[in-house]
C-alpha positions in Angstrom: 0.0 0.1 -0.1 1.3 3.6 -0.9 0.2 6.8 0.4 -2.3 7.5 -2.3 -3.8 4.0 -1.9 -4.1 4.7 2.0 -5.6 8.2 1.3 -8.2 6.8 -1.3 -9.2 3.8 1.0 -9.7 6.3 4.0 -11.7 8.7 2.0 -13.9 6.0 0.4 -15.5 5.4 3.9 -18.7 7.1 4.9 -18.4 10.5 6.2 -14.7 10.9 6.3 -12.9 14.2 5.7 -9.2 14.9 5.5 -7.4 17.9 6.9 -4.0 19.3 8.0 -5.1 20.4 11.6 -1.5 20.3 13.2 0.6 21.5 10.4 1.4 21.4 6.6 2.6 17.7 6.7 0.3 15.9 9.1 -2.7 14.6 7.0 -5.6 13.5 9.2 -8.6 11.5 8.4 -11.8 12.0 10.5 -15.3 10.6 10.7 -16.2 13.4 13.2 -13.3 12.0 15.3 -9.7 11.3 14.0 -9.1 7.6 13.1 -6.0 7.7 11.0 -3.2 10.0 10.3 0.2 10.2 8.4 3.0 12.6 7.6 3.3 13.3 4.0 6.8 14.2 4.0 8.4 11.7 6.4 8.9 8.1 6.0 5.6 6.4 5.1 3.9 5.3 8.4 0.3 5.5 9.5 -1.1 5.8 13.0 -4.5 4.1 13.6 -6.6 3.8 16.7 -6.9 0.2 18.1 -8.7 -1.7 20.7 -6.3 -1.7 23.9 -6.6 -5.5 24.1 -5.1 -5.9 20.5 -2.5 -3.0 20.7 0.0 -5.1 22.5 -0.7 -8.3 20.6 0.0 -6.5 17.4 3.2 -4.9 18.5 4.4 -8.3 19.8 3.7 -9.8 16.4 5.4 -7.1 14.5 7.8 -5.5 16.8 9.9 -3.6 14.2 6.9 -2.4 12.3 4.0 -1.8 14.5 5.0 0.6 17.4 3.2 2.7 20.1 1.3 5.6 18.5 3.8 8.4 17.5 2.7 11.5 19.6 -0.5 9.8 20.5 -2.0 7.9 23.5 0.1 4.7 23.5 -2.8 2.7 25.0 -5.1 3.2 22.0 -2.9 4.0 19.0 -0.5 2.2 17.1 1.8 3.6 14.3 2.5 1.0 11.3 5.9 1.5 9.4 4.8 1.0 5.8 7.8 -0.8 4.3 6.2 -4.0 3.4 6.5 -6.3 6.5 3.0 -6.1 7.7 0.7 -7.9 5.4 -1.5 -5.5 3.3 -4.6 -7.5 4.2 -3.8 -6.6 7.9 -3.4 -3.0 7.2 -6.8 -2.7 5.6 -8.2 -4.6 8.5 -6.6 -2.2 10.9 -7.8 0.9 9.1 -11.4 -0.6 9.1 -10.9 -1.4 12.8 -9.9 2.1 13.6 -12.8 3.6 11.6 -15.3 1.2 13.4 -14.0 2.2 16.8 -14.4 5.9 16.1 -18.0 5.5 14.6 -19.1 3.3 17.6 -17.9 6.1 20.0 -19.9 8.8 18.6 -22.5 10.3 20.7 -26.0 11.1 19.3 -25.0 14.6 18.2 -21.9 13.4 16.5 -23.7 10.5 14.9 -26.1 13.1 13.4 -23.1 15.2 12.1 -21.5 12.0 10.7 -24.7 10.9 9.1 -25.0 14.2 7.2 -21.4 14.0 5.7 
């Protein structure tokens, strides 16, 4: 997966927007709340929200390529170094998982906002 495939996959999800809320290089994908981000000028890596029960298992399974979320809550976020060692099928699944976690956490008002996007 390259950065364009990552971007297109995220944007194809319902209610997803992209922006640069932190600076000119950190691209953030939101479904009202942030679920994925990447730095467009650095080594290609993506940060995704993850169930805390699964976070540690993934880091143990891919210790050199799935690391604690860079500048994020380490309990809930992983950063994946996108250099080919993590199976692409798993990456797509983890993007879906991150998106699903965010959507499930939306309150009524946020769900209405998400539903109107």
